DRENTI-409830 format. One record per atom (N, C-alpha, C): x, y, z. Coordinates in steps of 0.001 Angstrom, whole numbers, padded with zeros to 6 digits, always signed. Layout:
XYZ ...
***
This chain:
-026715-005392-019000 -026052-005109-017730 -026236-006282-016786 -025153-006624-016083 -025128-007812-015246 -024784-007461-013811 -025253-008306-012895 -024946-008123-011489 -024349-009382-010891 -023471-009186-009906 -022906-010296-009140 -023725-010450-007859 -024079-011668-007543 -024751-011973-006286 -023858-012841-005422 -023776-012511-004135 -022904-013234-003210 -023717-013667-001996 -023562-014927-001614 -024216-015448-000418 -023123-015981+000494 -022921-015296+001632 -021852-015669+002565 -022412-016630+003600 -021991-017873+003532 -022440-018887+004477 -021335-019276+005437 -021692-019984+006490 -020705-020399+007471 -019670-021353+006913 -020059-022160+005920 -019144-023120+005312 -018654-022653+003948 -019577-022282+003079 -019224-021871+001713 -019750-020478+001403 -019058-019809+000495 -019528-018545-000061 -019798-018767-001544 -021018-018421-001974 -021432-018635-003361 -021450-017303-004107 -021044-017342-005361 -021113-016182-006246 -021844-016575-007521 -022675-015662-008028 -023347-015876-009303 -023292-014583-010109 -023466-014726-011420 -023666-013579-012311 -025010-013762-012988 -025856-012708-012927 -027193-012788-013526 -027494-011500-014281 -028414-011613-015248 -028905-010394-015890 -030216-009978-015230 -030786-008871-015672 -031971-008327-015007 -033194-009229-015161 -033172-010089-016146 -034286-011011-016343 -034186-012252-015466 -033087-012364-014710 -032910-013507-013833 -032222-014686-014487 -031594-014470-015645 -030868-015554-016296 -029509-015732-015636 -029206-016970-015236 -027932-017285-014599 -026864-017500-015658 -025787-016723-015567 -024720-016789-016566 -023455-017453-016042 -023222-017364-014751 -022007-017966-014186 -022211-018182-012698 -021468-019142-012144 -021503-019361-010698 -020156-019895-010231 -019860-019616-008955 -018585-020024-008369 -018810-020157-006865 -017906-020814-006187 -017980-020893-004731 -016597-021154-004173 -016401-020796-002911 -015154-021138-002225 -015463-021287-000729 -014554-021942-000019 -014716-022132+001420 -014599-020787+002130 -015536-020506+003018 -015547-019209+003700 -014358-019051+004636 -014017-020089+005371 -012887-020067+006317 -012974-018859+007250 -014135-018716+007886 -014392-017557+008746 -013403-017453+009896 -012880-018593+010356 -011951-018594+011492 -010644-017875+011172 -010353-017653+009877 -009126-016936+009492 -009330-015426+009455 -010555-014992+009739 -010807-013564+009894 -011328-012874+008647 -011946-011696+008841 -012562-010957+007740 -011578-010498+006665 -010376-010096+007051 -009407-009603+006043 -009030-010705+005064 -008756-011876+005619 -008428-013029+004771 -009595-013336+003838 -010806-013302+004383 -012001-013581+003583 -012165-012542+002469 -012009-011271+002791 -012209-010212+001791 -011202-010297+000653 -009969-010665+000964 -008967-010830-000105 -009396-011916-001081 -009878-013016-000534 -010286-014132-001392 -011575-013805-002149 -012486-013087-001485 -013710-012685-002160 -013395-011717-003295 -012501-010758-003037 -012098-009813-004087 -011477-010531-005272 -010656-011566-004990 -010030-012322-006081 -011082-013073-006892 -012098-013621-006215 -013171-014338-006923 -013964-013379-007807 -014256-012186-007290 -014986-011193-008083 -014149-010746-009276 -012844-010578-009076 -011972-010172-010190 -011975-011210-011304 -012053-012475-010912 -012140-013527-011926 -013389-013369-012784 -014508-013006-012168 -015748-012771-012920 -015644-011510-013774 -014935-010524-013263 -014765-009274-014028 -013951-009502-015300 -012990-010401-015192 -012192-010696-016393 -013070-011308-017485 -014074-012085-017052 -014957-012738-018025 -016018-011810-018573 -016523-010878-017724 -017686-010081-018135 -017427-008576-018223 -016270-008117-017742 -015841-006737-017945 -016869-005684-017562 -017083-004748-018455 -017923-003591-018148 -019414-003913-018112 -019770-005113-018497 -021174-005507-018359 -021591-005582-016886 -020627-005838-016001 -020922-005919-014573 -021083-004514-013996 -022226-004277-013352 -022497-002926-012837 -022768-002900-011334 -022873-004061-010686 -023234-004040-009264 -022874-005353-008582 -022824-005273-007237 -022668-006449-006393 -023751-006398-005319 -024501-007466-005193 -025439-007633-004085 -024932-008753-003206 -025083-008600-001908 -024476-009558-000994 -025437-009860+000151 -025539-011130+000526 -026333-011542+001674 -025459-012262+002676 -025689-011992+003953 -024925-012650+005013 -025865-012983+006163 -025696-014155+006740 -026530-014550+007874 -026107-013769+009105 -027063-013123+009732 -026750-012369+010939 -027419-011013+010950 -027013-010193+011894 -027560-008851+012073 -026776-007882+011202 -027436-007380+010154 -026786-006543+009140 -027280-005106+009243 -026361-004153+009134 -026726-002749+008949 -026644-002473+007457 -027777-002451+006730 -027718-002314+005275 -027275-000939+004803 -027483+000079+005634 -027090+001436+005246 -025575+001591+005233 -024902+001042+006237 -023441+001169+006342 -022697-000017+005742 -023435-001078+005406 -022776-002260+004866 -021930-002978+005897 -022446-003014+007126 -021707-003610+008245 -022449-004845+008748 -021708-005902+008934 -022235-007120+009556 -022030-006956+011063 -023128-006609+011764 -023000-006285+013181 -022708-007508+014033 -023362-008610+013709 -023093-009854+014442 -023509-011034+013588 -022593-011980+013396 -022874-013196+012640 -022458-014392+013482 -023416-015027+014192 -023048-016141+015076 -022351-017283+014354 -022783-017584+013104 -022182-018731+012406 -020778-018422+011894 -020440-017131+011765 -019091-016747+011355 -018226-016345+012543 -018898-016013+013662 -018233-015500+014864 -017528-014171+014572 -018184-013336+013768 -017688-011991+013463 -018612-010957+014090 -018027-009857+014532 -018801-008727+015038 -018297-007432+014409 -019240-006577+014027 -018943-005226+013526 -017894-005234+012407 -018202-006001+011377 -017293-006121+010224 -017890-005367+009036 -017182-004359+008574 -017593-003637+007371 -017194-004427+006131 -018140-004712+005263 -017848-005530+004089 -018027-004786+002766 -018995-003894+002690 -019259-003282+001378 -018160-002309+000962 -017684-001460+001862 -016668-000469+001467 -015357-001110+001040 -014826-002070+001813 -013601-002731+001334 -013797-003427-000013 -014966-004032-000209 -015213-004739-001472 -015346-003752-002630 -015948-002602-002372 -016032-001566-003419 -014643-001072-003815 -013751-000933-002830 -012378-000494-003132 -011636-001550-003953 -011845-002808-003604 -011174-003891-004317 -011693-004069-005743 -012997-003863-005944 -013623-004228-007221 -014044-003036-008079 -014144-001843-007440 -014612-000626-008141 -016039-000787-008666 -016840-001553-007932 -018255-001737-008248 -019095-001364-007026 -020256-000735-007224 -021124-000452-006079 -021620-001754-005456 -021608-001793-004132 -021928-003023-003413 -023021-002748-002385 -023990-003643-002303 -025117-003502-001385 -025260-004788-000579 -025400-004645+000730 -025461-005830+001584 -026756-005862+002377 -027283-007072+002558 -028492-007319+003333 -028318-008635+004097 -029207-008862+005028 -029308-010171+005651 -029621-011218+004576 -029106-012422+004727 -029272-013439+003677 -030732-013830+003460 -031533-013816+004525 -032950-014145+004355 -033676-013052+003573 -033254-011790+003747 -033816-010706+002930 -033529-010940+001455 -032319-011416+001170 -031970-011668-000235 -032733-012869-000782 -032986-013862+000054 -033815-014983-000381 -035243-014511-000642 -035724-013592+000200 -037070-013036-000005 -037142-012274-001319 -036094-011507-001618 -036083-010760-002877 -036025-011725-004065 -035244-012787-003922 -035186-013793-004982 -036530-014445-005214 -037244-014733-004127 -038582-015325-004251 -039531-014354-004938 -039470-013097-004538 -040332-012042-005096 -040108-011880-006599 -038835-011874-006993 -038488-011649-008406 -038626-012922-009247 -038064-014022-008779 -037931-015210-009615 -039093-016184-009465 -039482-016447-008222 -040539-017432-007995 -041924-016845-008285 -042125-015603-007873 -043461-015006-007927 -043623-013973-009032 -042507-013608-009699 -042543-012646-010811 -043273-011354-010430 -043120-010948-009170 -043721-009719-008646 -045246-009716-008735 -045844-010885-008761 -047312-010950-008835 -047950-010527-007519 -047211-010671-006425 -047734-010290-005108 -046875-009166-004542 -047505-008233-003866 -046775-007097-003300 -046315-007345-001873 -046959-008295-001187 -046644-008555+000219 -046242-010019+000377 -044950-010233+000576 -044386-011587+000563 -043554-011805+001822 -043760-012934+002458 -042933-013359+003590 -042177-014608+003160 -040856-014579+003282 -040035-015752+002966 -039378-016265+004240 -039464-017566+004478 -038794-018205+005607 -037712-019130+005070 -036497-018943+005565 -035389-019821+005183 -035229-020864+006295 -035434-022119+005927 -035411-023220+006894 -034143-024035+006696 -033154-023780+007507 -031885-024501+007411 -031386-024821+008807 -030077-024687+009019 -029516-024869+010355 -030217-023932+011327 -030383-022689+010877 -031191-021715+011598 -032419-021380+010781 -033205-020450+011304 -034403-019994+010594 -034346-018477+010491 -034442-017987+009263 -034489-016554+009031 -035725-016199+008241 -035986-014923+008112 -037104-014506+007273 -036819-013140+006674 -037417-012913+005525 -037350-011620+004861 -038741-011228+004427 -038983-009928+004345 -040323-009442+004038 -040301-008413+002927 -041152-008612+001954 -041429-007605+000936 -042809-007054+001267 -042893-005802+001630 -044160-005171+001972 -044421-004016+001019 -045590-004034+000396 -045953-003024-000611 -044873-002919-001691 -044308-004075-002056 -043326-004126-003143 -041923-003689-002772 -041665-003448-001473 -040338-003006-001040 -039820-003893+000076 -038508-004088+000074 -037876-004859+001141 -038029-004099+002455 -038521-004798+003473 -038773-004148+004762 -037622-004409+005722 -037074-003323+006294 -035925-003423+007189 -036280-003222+008658 -037359-002510+008941 -037637-002127+010313 -036805-000930+010726 -036848-000578+012013 -036197+000638+012502 -034678+000559+012484 -034119-000634+012672 -032663-000759+012791 -032062-001683+011735 -032865-002109+010771 -032368-003071+009780 -032447-004496+010264 -033044-004728+011416 -033057-006056+012035 -034360-006818+011823 -035292-006268+011046 -036578-006937+010848 -036378-008317+010222 -037211-009261+010633 -037177-010575+010015 -036547-011664+010857 -036302-011418+012136 -035701-012458+012981 -036764-013459+013443 -037434-014069+012471 -038536-014993+012784 -038057-016205+013563 -036814-016617+013373 -036303-017790+014063 -036271-017627+015569 -036355-016381+016040 -036254-016138+017480 -037560-015639+018082 -038645-015831+017325 -039983-015701+017899 -040186-016864+018868 -040700-016592+020045 -040864-017632+021065 -042150-018434+020807 -041987-019747+020665 -043145-020631+020504 -043374-021489+021750 -042416-021474+022679 -042537-022250+023925 -041778-021501+025017 -042455-020629+025772 -041763-019879+026824 -040978-020798+027761 -039684-020491+027926 -038827-021307+028780 -038495-022652+028195 -038703-022832+026895 -038503-024121+026237 -037064-024441+025922 -036855-025124+024811 -035520-025619+024452 -034526-024468+024273 -033261-024676+024660 -032256-023622+024471 -031973-023380+023000 -031728-022116+022663 -031455-021711+021281 -030042-021155+021188 -029474-021183+020008 -028130-020659+019780 -027995-019175+020083 -029117-018454+020115 -029072-017007+020397 -028857-016739+021879 -028978-017782+022714 -028867-017613+024154 -030203-017642+024868 -031287-017571+024103 -032625-017615+024682 -033166-019034+024728 -034442-019135+025084 -035111-020438+025153 -036469-020358+024473 -036861-021478+023873 -038197-021572+023309 -038370-020919+021956 -037276-020589+021282 -037364-019951+019962 -037832-020954+018904 -038436-020431+017857 -038854-021265+016728 -037675-022065+016183 -036504-021437+016103 -035303-022100+015594 -034898-023286+016463 -035202-023222+017759 -034848-024303+018682 -035738-025531+018500 -036756-025414+017645 -037642-026538+017350 -037639-026916+015871 -037403-025950+014991 -037567-026205+013556 -036300-025992+012734 -035193-025547+013328 -033920-025544+012624 -033419-026975+012487 -032592-027238+011494 -032189-028628+011242 -031461-029253+012432 -030638-028457+013147 -029949-028996+014322 -030947-029459+015374 -031969-028633+015586 -032990-028950+016592 -033805-030173+016177 -034115-030270+014898 -034877-031419+014394 -034092-032710+014633 -032802-032671+014333 -031979-033877+014514 -031781-034201+015991 -031682-033172+016829 -031564-033420+018268 -032815-034122+018793 -033976-033680+018320 -035230-034329+018726 -035283-035769+018210 -034837-035982+016981 -034828-037334+016421 -033932-038257+017239 -032795-037743+017707 -031882-038573+018509 -032520-038996+019834 -033437-038181+020339 -034138-038547+021567 -035061-039750+021357 -035538-039922+020131 -036540-040952+019849 -035979-042191+019171 -034819-042051+018511 -034257-043167+017742 -033220-043893+018604 -033434-045159+018833 -032604-045915+019786 -031206-046215+019238 -031122-046649+017997 -029829-047063+017431 -029521-046180+016224 -028781-045098+016477 -028504-044125+015408 -027683-044749+014278 -026701-045563+014613 -025839-046168+013584 -026651-047047+012632 -027523-047866+013185 -028356-048726+012348 -029329-047898+011516 -029834-046831+012113 -030752-045927+011415 -030062-045304+010196 -028827-044843+010382 -028070-044229+009284 -027784-045249+008191 -027353-046442+008576 -027051-047474+007579 -028277-047781+006721 -029446-047742+007329 -030666-048113+006621 -031238-046984+005775 -031148-045738+006266 -031903-044652+005618 -031067-043524+005010 -029783-043484+005262 -028967-042385+004718 -028820-042513+003209 -028577-041371+002553 -028277-041383+001124 -026990-042165+000903 -026914-042920-000171 -025769-043816-000410 -024450-043066-000505 -024488-041817-000996 -023245-041051-001160 -022912-040211+000073 -023849-040140+001070 -023602-039339+002279 -024175-040092+003472 -023425-041070+003947 -023931-041905+005031 -023718-041212+006376 -024633-040299+006676 -024587-039637+007977 -025992-039232+008394 -026123-038894+009659 -027415-038561+010239 -027752-037113+009895 -028692-036915+008990 -029094-035572+008593 -030584-035575+008250 -031086-034425+007813 -032521-034336+007526 -032913-035176+006309 -031981-035412+005390 -032267-036283+004247 -032520-037705+004745 -031671-038154+005648 -031817-039473+006265 -033176-039579+006969 -033537-038529+007691 -034802-038516+008425 -036003-038512+007477 -035862-037824+006363 -036930-037807+005354 -037089-039185+004707 -035972-039818+004392 -036027-041167+003812 -036710-042147+004768 -036425-041992+006057 -037030-042873+007048 -038539-042646+007128 -038949-041382+007083 -040383-041074+007105 -041083-041690+005894 -040421-041598+004733 -041002-042162+003505 -041140-043679+003604 -040246-044301+004386 -040294-045763+004555 -041247-046190+005669 -041901-045212+006305 -042881-045542+007334 -042350-045591+008747 -041117-045090+008982 -040524-045122+010313 -041324-044206+011246 -041873-044757+012309 -042807-044029+013179 -042153-042828+013861 -040928-043002+014384 -040266-041897+015085 -039937-040757+014129 -039485-041108+012932 -039169-040072+011943 -040417-039272+011588 -041522-039971+011389 -042775-039273+011067 -043236-038396+012230 -043014-038882+013437 -043395-038083+014615 -042573-036790+014681 -041276-036903+014422 -040412-035711+014450 -040877-034680+013424 -041177-035125+012212 -041627-034179+011181 -043000-033592+011517 -043866-034401+012125 -045177-033874+012527 -045018-032790+013596 -044139-033030+014578 -043871-032030+015612 -043271-030770+015006 -042366-030947+014054 -041742-029801+013373 -042799-028960+012682 -043689-029627+011951 -044744-028905+011244 -045661-028154+012186 -045979-028764+013315 -046858-028100+014291 -046200-026848+014844 -044933-026954+015221 -044216-025797+015756 -044061-024706+014687 -043762-025130+013477 -043620-024156+012392 -044945-023438+012156 -046040-024175+012218 -047354-023568+012069 -047639-022552+013158 -047225-022858+014395 -047450-021935+015512 -046692-020626+015301 -045447-020741+014880 -044671-019520+014625 -045190-018751+013434 -045507-019478+012367 -045967-018832+011139 -047329-018173+011331 -048182-018753+012141 -049508-018177+012376 -049393-016756+012935 -048495-016570+013894 -048300-015239+014463 -047800-014252+013432 -046875-014684+012586 -046331-013800+011551 -047405-013417+010536 -048233-014373+010162 -049302-014094+009199 -050320-013115+009786 -050643-013283+011062 -051582-012369+011709 -051037-010943+011756 -049748-010796+011997 -049141-009462+012088 -048941-008834+010713 -048456-009617+009755 -048045-009064+008459 -049106-009160+007373 -050031-010143+007493 -051071-010347+006490 -050504-010403+005066 -049536-011320+004812 -048931-011388+003475 -049867-012021+002449 -049621-011688+001166 -050312-012378+000074 -049796-013801-000067 -048480-013950+000176 -047827-015231-000099 -046706-015482+000897 -046581-016729+001333 -045457-017176+002163 -044647-018169+001345 -043340-017937+001255 -042451-018841+000530 -041502-019497+001532 -041482-020820+001543 -040557-021574+002385 -039411-022076+001517 -038197-021888+002002 -037028-022326+001238 -035978-022859+002205 -034908-023422+001676 -033856-023999+002512 -033962-025509+002589 -032919-026135+003124 -032820-027599+003124 -033968-028307+003808 -034443-027773+004923 -035531-028427+005662 -036817-028459+004835 -037010-027457+003973 -038258-027387+003195 -038414-028565+002233 -037330-029299+001982 -037429-030463+001102 -038245-031593+001728 -038440-031517+003026 -039251-032534+003719 -040715-032115+003793 -041135-031272+002869 -042490-030689+002904 -043595-031728+003077 -043432-032871+002405 -044482-033892+002435 -044780-034333+003860 -043765-034251+004728 -043901-034819+006062 -044224-033779+007118 -043893-032516+006900 -044236-031515+007915 -045387-030590+007510 -045640-030469+006191 -046636-029501+005725 -048059-029797+006225 -048520-031062+006246 -049888-031304+006738 -050111-030791+008159 -049141-031032+009056 -049286-030563+010440 -049242-029039+010503 -048387-028432+009694 -048313-026965+009661 -049628-026364+009185 -050176-026909+008095 -051416-026385+007540 -052594-026606+008498 -052543-027680+009266 -053600-027949+010245 -053641-026850+011298 -052452-026431+011766 -052385-025335+012740 -052925-024042+012137 -052516-023731+010902 -052995-022497+010254 -054508-022550+010054 -055036-023733+009769 -056466-023878+009530 -057314-023735+010775 -056684-023857+011956 -057432-023770+013207 -057449-022369+013814 -056856-021402+013125 -056810-020048+013677 -058204-019428+013733 -058439-018652+014789 -059773-018094+014999 -060098-016955+014031 -059101-016122+013712 -059319-015036+012754 -059012-015603+011369 -060022-015914+010604 -059887-016743+009411 -059349-016008+008177 -059719-014750+008000 -059504-014077+006710 -058070-014135+006202 -057041-013749+007006 -055672-013766+006454 -055198-015156+006064 -055726-016191+006727 -055289-017558+006453 -056006-018150+005238 -057201-017666+004964 -057922-018121+003775 -057333-017533+002501 -056748-016359+002624 -056229-015654+001436 -054773-015986+001119 -053969-016282+002156 -052532-016423+001946 -052206-017668+001124 -051248-017532+000218 -050740-018649-000579 -049451-019156+000078 -049295-020467+000157 -048071-021070+000694 -047320-021723-000464 -046087-021303-000683 -045259-021865-001762 -043973-022447-001181 -043464-023489-001815 -042168-024066-001455 -041217-023844-002629 -040074-023243-002354 -039082-023029-003409 -038050-024149-003397 -037725-024659-004582 -036682-025675-004710 -035345-025079-005147 -035266-023748-005207 -034034-023083-005610 -033090-023011-004414 -032078-023865-004411 -031131-023912-003294 -030259-022670-003219 -030218-021883-004292 -029375-020690-004337 -030208-019417-004414 -031391-019450-003833 -032286-018295-003899 -031634-017050-003295 -030803-017229-002260 -030136-016096-001621 -029171-015378-002544 -028296-016137-003234 -027332-015495-004144 -028032-014934-005373 -029061-015635-005857 -029816-015129-007008 -030537-013828-006651 -031170-013827-005477 -031848-012610-005028 -030879-011465-004823 -029676-011768-004303 -028668-010724-004084 -028243-010080-005398 -028043-010889-006439 -027654-010345-007749 -028729-009405-008281 -029986-009812-008186 -031087-008997-008723 -031318-007760-007867 -031123-007879-006539 -031300-006724-005662 -030200-005688-005930 -028971-006145-006111 -027877-005223-006425 -028145-004452-007706 -028647-005152-008716 -028993-004483-009982 -030114-003478-009760 -031106-003854-008994 -032235-002956-008702 -031735-001660-008061 -030828-001771-007094 -030319-000592-006400 -029400+000250-007278 -028551-000422-008046 -027567+000307-008848 -028194+001040-010038 -029292+000507-010552 -029872+001056-011779 -031103+001927-011512 -031329+002281-010262 -032476+003155-009940 -032323+004511-010600 
***
C-alpha cells in the first residue's frame, strides 16, 4: 500500500509516492501559482495526483498534505497562509472528490516533524521537536509518540516566539520574533547592513550556477573567512539558541531536529547556538536533548506521505 505526500509551498508544490517503509517510488512538482487562486491550484493538483494514480492504481490508499500557515487539521481548511495570500480555503474535501482518496492536511512543519520522527529517528524517541529553517521558521512536535496540535491546531508557531521585545519587524505584523532574526530573509537583511559592496560580494562568493545574494553565498563567504559573513551567522546562532532554549525548557524533548535551507550553514551558526544552550541555568533538559540536522530537503512531503498512510490504515 502506497501513499501520496504533498508539500504546498509559495513557489512550488511537491508530490511524492512512498510505501510504509519510507521508500520513495516517485516524485513530481509544479509551480503553485497561488496568485491564480485556490480553484486553479486544486484543478492542477488533482491532475498531478491523477497522473500518479494512472501509474500506481489501487496501491494508492491515502494523501497526506502539508501547507505553510494556520491549518485546521480536523476540517482540512487552510485558515491563513501568508506566503500564498489565501484565507479560509478548504483543501481536503475538494481533493477527495477529485481523487476518491482519503486526504489529511497539516501544517508543513508538522509534516516535517513527522518525517523526522519516522525517517530520521526511526521512532527511537517519543518526544521530538522539529524546526524548519527557511524563509520563515516553523516547528512541529511529536509528544508521547503523537503529533501535537494544541487546542486549535495552531501549536508549533515557534517562528513567532519573541526573542527581542519591540525588535525587528516580522512578516506576521509583530516585532522581535525569532523569524525576524533567523529566517533567511532576515539573515540576508542583516548581512546587507554589514556588507558594503553587495555586487562584488556576489561575484566573489555566489555559487557559479546561481549568481545571486542568498544564504549559500553567505555560507561560502564564511568558509572563506569573510568577517561580516561569520558575524551574521554567529548572531543567527545566538538568536536561534535563545528561542530554542525556551522551547526546550517548556517541552523537554528527547531530540531536536533542524531542517530547511538555513540549516545547511550549520558549521557557522551551530557553535553559537550550542553556547547559548550550554549556559542555561536549569541544566537537565539541555544535557539530555540530542540535536540533529536533517539534510532531507523534502522532509515535509515525505512526512506527509507517511502521515497519510498512518491515518488511513489505523
